[in-house]
MDAnalysis code that builds the backbone (N, CA, C; Angstrom):
import MDAnalysis as mda
import numpy as np

u = mda.Universe.empty(375, n_residues=125, atom_resindex=np.repeat(np.arange(125), 3), trajectory=True)
u.add_TopologyAttr("name", ["N", "CA", "C"] * 125)
u.add_TopologyAttr("resid", np.arange(1, 126))
u.add_TopologyAttr("resname", ["MET", "ILE", "THR", "THR", "ASP", "ASP", "ALA", "LEU", "ALA", "ARG", "VAL", "ASP", "ARG", "HIS", "PHE", "LEU", "GLY", "PRO", "PRO", "GLY", "LYS", "THR", "MET", "PRO", "PHE", "ARG", "PRO", "SER", "TYR", "THR", "ALA", "ILE", "TYR", "THR", "GLY", "ALA", "ALA", "VAL", "PHE", "PHE", "THR", "ILE", "PHE", "VAL", "VAL", "ALA", "ARG", "ALA", "LEU", "LEU", "HIS", "VAL", "PRO", "LEU", "GLY", "PHE", "GLN", "PRO", "LEU", "ALA", "ILE", "MET", "LEU", "ALA", "ALA", "THR", "VAL", "VAL", "ILE", "THR", "SER", "ARG", "ILE", "THR", "ARG", "TYR", "VAL", "THR", "PRO", "ASP", "ARG", "PRO", "LEU", "ARG", "SER", "VAL", "VAL", "LYS", "ALA", "ALA", "TRP", "ASN", "ASP", "LEU", "ASN", "ALA", "PRO", "ARG", "PRO", "PRO", "LYS", "PRO", "GLY", "GLN", "THR", "PHE", "VAL", "VAL", "GLU", "LEU", "TYR", "PRO", "MET", "THR", "CYS", "ARG", "SER", "THR", "ASP", "THR", "THR", "LYS", "GLU", "HIS", "SER"])
u.atoms.positions = np.array([
    [84.255, 63.584, -6.915],
    [83.622, 62.376, -6.432],
    [82.126, 62.623, -6.268],
    [81.347, 61.670, -6.708],
    [79.892, 61.786, -6.614],
    [79.433, 61.156, -5.308],
    [78.658, 61.912, -4.548],
    [78.124, 61.376, -3.294],
    [76.710, 60.862, -3.535],
    [76.352, 59.841, -2.820],
    [75.005, 59.277, -2.927],
    [74.225, 59.595, -1.662],
    [72.981, 59.240, -1.674],
    [72.142, 59.475, -0.504],
    [72.031, 58.222, 0.371],
    [73.026, 57.337, 0.304],
    [72.998, 56.134, 1.118],
    [73.041, 56.452, 2.604],
    [73.677, 57.537, 2.970],
    [73.737, 57.905, 4.387],
    [72.347, 58.214, 4.919],
    [71.490, 58.769, 4.071],
    [70.124, 59.046, 4.502],
    [69.340, 57.759, 4.727],
    [69.594, 56.754, 3.906],
    [68.896, 55.486, 4.073],
    [69.410, 54.727, 5.287],
    [70.628, 54.999, 5.726],
    [71.189, 54.317, 6.884],
    [70.660, 54.869, 8.197],
    [70.034, 56.026, 8.169],
    [69.503, 56.613, 9.396],
    [68.339, 55.745, 9.854],
    [68.458, 55.230, 11.056],
    [67.408, 54.368, 11.591],
    [66.317, 55.223, 12.208],
    [65.125, 54.990, 11.759],
    [63.982, 55.667, 12.356],
    [63.262, 54.659, 13.239],
    [63.910, 54.349, 14.353],
    [63.387, 53.363, 15.285],
    [63.215, 53.996, 16.648],
    [62.190, 53.532, 17.347],
    [61.959, 53.960, 18.713],
    [62.777, 53.054, 19.619],
    [63.690, 53.621, 20.378],
    [64.571, 52.819, 21.210],
    [64.068, 52.665, 22.636],
    [63.027, 53.377, 22.999],
    [62.489, 53.287, 24.349],
    [62.842, 54.517, 25.153],
    [62.453, 54.521, 26.430],
    [62.780, 55.667, 27.279],
    [64.291, 55.771, 27.500],
    [64.782, 56.950, 27.818],
    [66.231, 57.115, 28.015],
    [66.751, 56.190, 29.121],
    [67.804, 55.466, 28.796],
    [68.425, 54.573, 29.764],
    [67.795, 53.194, 29.838],
    [66.642, 53.009, 29.247],
    [65.957, 51.712, 29.280],
    [65.512, 51.360, 27.867],
    [66.387, 50.706, 27.144],
    [66.042, 50.349, 25.770],
    [65.159, 49.117, 25.750],
    [64.398, 48.999, 24.697],
    [63.503, 47.862, 24.535],
    [64.282, 46.691, 23.942],
    [63.823, 45.456, 24.158],
    [64.546, 44.309, 23.602],
    [64.396, 44.174, 22.086],
    [63.507, 44.927, 21.486],
    [63.337, 44.928, 20.034],
    [63.267, 46.368, 19.576],
    [63.453, 46.587, 18.270],
    [63.496, 47.952, 17.738],
    [62.333, 48.183, 16.782],
    [61.181, 48.625, 17.274],
    [60.073, 48.899, 16.356],
    [60.303, 50.226, 15.630],
    [59.977, 50.234, 14.347],
    [60.082, 51.493, 13.602],
    [58.832, 52.329, 13.877],
    [58.971, 53.604, 13.638],
    [57.829, 54.484, 13.843],
    [56.685, 54.108, 12.905],
    [57.008, 53.682, 11.709],
    [55.976, 53.248, 10.769],
    [55.213, 52.055, 11.320],
    [55.925, 51.107, 11.922],
    [55.274, 49.933, 12.489],
    [54.375, 50.308, 13.668],
    [54.798, 51.275, 14.466],
    [53.987, 51.697, 15.611],
    [52.682, 52.329, 15.134],
    [52.765, 53.250, 14.169],
    [51.556, 53.909, 13.684],
    [50.672, 52.955, 12.894],
    [51.270, 52.077, 12.119],
    [50.499, 51.089, 11.373],
    [49.794, 50.136, 12.338],
    [50.499, 49.698, 13.350],
    [49.902, 48.808, 14.347],
    [48.741, 49.458, 15.081],
    [48.883, 50.735, 15.405],
    [47.784, 51.437, 16.075],
    [46.558, 51.521, 15.168],
    [46.778, 51.820, 13.888],
    [45.653, 51.899, 12.947],
    [45.014, 50.530, 12.727],
    [45.837, 49.483, 12.633],
    [45.313, 48.129, 12.443],
    [44.526, 47.696, 13.671],
    [45.047, 47.960, 14.876],
    [44.329, 47.580, 16.093],
    [42.998, 48.319, 16.192],
    [42.997, 49.606, 15.880],
    [41.750, 50.370, 15.925],
    [40.730, 49.784, 14.950],
    [41.171, 49.437, 13.747],
    [40.265, 48.863, 12.757],
    [39.730, 47.510, 13.212],
    [40.604, 46.644, 13.715],
    [40.164, 45.340, 14.205],
    [39.214, 45.498, 15.376],
    [39.498, 46.417, 16.275],
    [38.648, 46.643, 17.441],
    [37.254, 47.111, 17.027],
    [37.192, 48.063, 16.105],
    [35.899, 48.581, 15.660],
    [35.096, 47.495, 14.940],
    [35.759, 46.739, 14.074],
    [35.052, 45.672, 13.355],
    [34.563, 44.612, 14.333],
    [35.401, 44.218, 15.278],
    [35.026, 43.173, 16.229],
    [33.896, 43.629, 17.144],
    [33.968, 44.837, 17.641],
    [32.954, 45.301, 18.597],
    [31.663, 45.748, 17.917],
    [31.773, 46.491, 16.826],
    [30.579, 47.076, 16.219],
    [29.876, 46.119, 15.257],
    [30.632, 45.398, 14.460],
    [30.009, 44.543, 13.445],
    [29.796, 43.113, 13.920],
    [30.762, 42.570, 14.649],
    [30.674, 41.175, 15.069],
    [30.154, 41.009, 16.498],
    [30.022, 42.098, 17.236],
    [29.509, 42.110, 18.609],
    [30.315, 41.185, 19.523],
    [31.626, 41.277, 19.444],
    [32.516, 40.495, 20.300],
    [32.520, 41.140, 21.681],
    [32.352, 40.344, 22.749],
    [32.354, 40.952, 24.091],
    [33.737, 41.474, 24.450],
    [33.756, 42.460, 25.337],
    [35.010, 43.063, 25.766],
    [35.541, 42.275, 26.958],
    [36.666, 41.646, 26.791],
    [37.274, 40.851, 27.850],
    [38.739, 40.632, 27.550],
    [39.394, 39.874, 28.429],
    [40.828, 39.652, 28.258],
    [41.125, 38.810, 27.026],
    [40.409, 37.698, 26.857],
    [40.697, 36.807, 25.731],
    [40.429, 37.467, 24.377],
    [39.291, 38.144, 24.168],
    [39.106, 38.823, 22.873],
    [40.156, 39.905, 22.606],
    [40.553, 40.646, 23.647],
    [41.583, 41.670, 23.448],
    [42.933, 41.041, 23.129],
    [43.234, 39.899, 23.755],
    [44.491, 39.213, 23.456],
    [44.501, 38.702, 22.019],
    [43.363, 38.199, 21.547],
    [43.261, 37.722, 20.164],
    [43.381, 38.893, 19.197],
    [42.740, 40.022, 19.521],
    [42.846, 41.212, 18.676],
    [44.290, 41.713, 18.622],
    [44.971, 41.690, 19.754],
    [46.366, 42.135, 19.798],
    [47.261, 41.204, 18.995],
    [47.024, 39.888, 19.105],
    [47.827, 38.936, 18.329],
    [47.583, 39.118, 16.833],
    [46.324, 39.325, 16.440],
    [46.015, 39.569, 15.035],
    [46.655, 40.865, 14.560],
    [46.696, 41.877, 15.420],
    [47.340, 43.142, 15.078],
    [48.830, 42.951, 14.829],
    [49.486, 42.176, 15.668],
    [50.927, 41.941, 15.504],
    [51.199, 41.214, 14.194],
    [50.392, 40.191, 13.892],
    [50.597, 39.424, 12.659],
    [50.362, 40.295, 11.428],
    [49.250, 41.030, 11.408],
    [48.919, 41.860, 10.242],
    [49.934, 42.986, 10.077],
    [50.331, 43.615, 11.192],
    [51.313, 44.702, 11.120],
    [52.658, 44.193, 10.626],
    [53.074, 43.014, 11.083],
    [54.366, 42.486, 10.615],
    [54.311, 42.137, 9.134],
    [53.158, 41.665, 8.662],
    [53.028, 41.368, 7.229],
    [53.041, 42.648, 6.400],
    [52.406, 43.700, 6.897],
    [52.375, 44.968, 6.158],
    [53.756, 45.608, 6.139],
    [54.404, 45.680, 7.303],
    [55.683, 46.376, 7.378],
    [56.829, 45.576, 6.765],
    [56.584, 44.340, 6.404],
    [57.605, 43.556, 5.701],
    [57.918, 44.178, 4.339],
    [56.932, 44.837, 3.746],
    [57.103, 45.427, 2.422],
    [57.463, 46.896, 2.463],
    [57.471, 47.509, 3.644],
    [57.738, 48.941, 3.769],
    [59.232, 49.155, 3.977],
    [59.832, 49.962, 3.108],
    [61.245, 50.337, 3.209],
    [61.337, 51.843, 2.976],
    [62.518, 52.425, 3.155],
    [62.633, 53.852, 2.821],
    [62.350, 54.140, 1.343],
    [62.579, 53.159, 0.471],
    [62.290, 53.355, -0.946],
    [60.821, 53.096, -1.283],
    [60.135, 52.309, -0.449],
    [58.715, 52.019, -0.628],
    [57.964, 52.416, 0.630],
    [57.507, 53.650, 0.731],
    [56.789, 54.063, 1.936],
    [55.433, 53.364, 2.050],
    [54.867, 53.429, 3.228],
    [53.602, 52.748, 3.512],
    [52.494, 53.199, 2.572],
    [52.465, 54.466, 2.262],
    [51.420, 54.991, 1.379],
    [51.485, 54.340, -0.002],
    [52.681, 54.130, -0.522],
    [52.832, 53.486, -1.827],
    [52.427, 52.016, -1.777],
    [52.736, 51.342, -0.678],
    [52.367, 49.928, -0.544],
    [50.851, 49.786, -0.483],
    [50.189, 50.656, 0.278],
    [48.730, 50.603, 0.379],
    [48.089, 50.939, -0.973],
    [48.611, 51.927, -1.665],
    [48.077, 52.308, -2.974],
    [48.250, 51.176, -3.986],
    [49.405, 50.513, -3.980],
    [49.638, 49.395, -4.897],
    [48.699, 48.229, -4.593],
    [48.464, 47.950, -3.312],
    [47.540, 46.877, -2.939],
    [46.117, 47.219, -3.381],
    [45.719, 48.471, -3.195],
    [44.370, 48.896, -3.607],
    [44.206, 48.774, -5.122],
    [45.199, 49.213, -5.870],
    [45.125, 49.115, -7.329],
    [45.098, 47.662, -7.791],
    [45.833, 46.798, -7.111],
    [45.850, 45.390, -7.485],
    [44.500, 44.726, -7.209],
    [43.860, 45.094, -6.112],
    [42.567, 44.494, -5.776],
    [41.451, 44.979, -6.690],
    [41.544, 46.193, -7.190],
    [40.486, 46.765, -8.011],
    [40.766, 46.724, -9.507],
    [41.810, 46.054, -9.914],
    [42.150, 45.990, -11.335],
    [41.143, 45.124, -12.085],
    [40.730, 45.552, -13.278],
    [39.809, 44.715, -14.060],
    [40.527, 43.466, -14.555],
    [39.818, 42.370, -14.507],
    [40.400, 41.107, -14.936],
    [39.505, 40.473, -15.984],
    [40.104, 39.776, -16.942],
    [39.288, 39.114, -17.957],
    [38.547, 37.930, -17.324],
    [37.396, 37.564, -17.891],
    [36.668, 36.424, -17.338],
    [37.444, 35.127, -17.556],
    [37.219, 34.187, -16.658],
    [37.879, 32.891, -16.774],
    [37.304, 32.129, -17.952],
    [38.080, 31.233, -18.565],
    [37.552, 30.454, -19.697],
    [36.353, 29.612, -19.254],
    [35.312, 29.666, -20.039],
    [34.099, 28.913, -19.728],
    [33.141, 29.644, -18.813],
    [33.528, 30.763, -18.287],
    [32.668, 31.522, -17.400],
    [31.788, 32.449, -18.234],
    [30.501, 32.386, -18.024],
    [29.587, 33.259, -18.757],
    [29.095, 34.358, -17.834],
    [28.786, 35.470, -18.428],
    [28.234, 36.565, -17.654],
    [27.204, 37.281, -18.512],
    [26.260, 37.928, -17.835],
    [25.164, 38.603, -18.514],
    [25.235, 40.080, -18.170],
    [25.107, 40.908, -19.178],
    [25.074, 42.347, -18.979],
    [23.667, 42.808, -19.295],
    [23.010, 43.411, -18.304],
    [21.660, 43.933, -18.500],
    [21.746, 45.441, -18.659],
    [21.085, 45.942, -19.676],
    [21.103, 47.375, -19.895],
    [20.028, 48.088, -19.088],
    [18.900, 47.428, -18.875],
    [17.807, 48.028, -18.134],
    [17.486, 47.144, -16.943],
    [17.162, 47.730, -15.792],
    [16.823, 46.885, -14.650],
    [15.487, 46.183, -14.892],
    [15.434, 44.951, -14.508],
    [14.208, 44.177, -14.687],
    [13.261, 44.477, -13.542],
    [11.976, 44.479, -13.833],
    [10.987, 44.666, -12.789],
    [10.524, 43.298, -12.323],
    [10.241, 43.206, -11.057],
    [9.788, 41.937, -10.499],
    [8.304, 41.785, -10.771],
    [7.926, 40.697, -11.376],
    [6.525, 40.413, -11.660],
    [6.143, 39.141, -10.944],
    [5.037, 39.189, -10.310],
    [4.564, 38.022, -9.591],
    [3.833, 37.105, -10.556],
    [4.162, 35.848, -10.509],
    [3.476, 34.857, -11.348],
    [2.652, 33.924, -10.485],
    [2.211, 34.439, -9.344],
    [1.427, 33.640, -8.414],
    [0.014, 33.490, -8.976],
    [-0.402, 32.278, -9.259],
    [-1.725, 32.032, -9.852],
    [-2.732, 31.569, -8.818],
    [-2.350, 31.540, -7.548],
    [-3.296, 31.069, -6.527],
    [-4.254, 32.155, -6.101],
    [-3.947, 33.390, -6.353],
    [-4.853, 34.464, -5.976],
    [-5.961, 34.571, -7.016],
    [-7.130, 34.844, -6.503],
    [-8.255, 35.022, -7.414],
    [-8.358, 36.478, -7.787],
    [-8.551, 36.705, -9.046],
    [-8.717, 38.072, -9.536],
    [-10.209, 38.339, -9.663],
    [-10.658, 39.412, -9.082],
    [-12.079, 39.707, -9.186],
    [-12.352, 40.922, -10.009],
])
């Protein structure tokens, strides 16, 4: 009889909470680490780039955005598709070369152009 590795896929890698006090939901370890990384990224962007003040409402909005983004990311993560593969596939999809749209023109310059002033109001002496 041939055995499969289905038993390995059935092993739940979920955090159940402290002993004797289980949580009402079962977050996976991947979701916990992904959520922490997403929250850190949102926090840094909000505070450093957008200059969002530190308060209860901005932190609540950041936390809500973290939950939404993390749930969207972990929706595609399975034991057969680890997080690293999902991120790599998304990166490759975003950076893939695409043909130009019909009717769209583009210009390729081989040498950088120098800026020349055509201001004729100055007097040359």
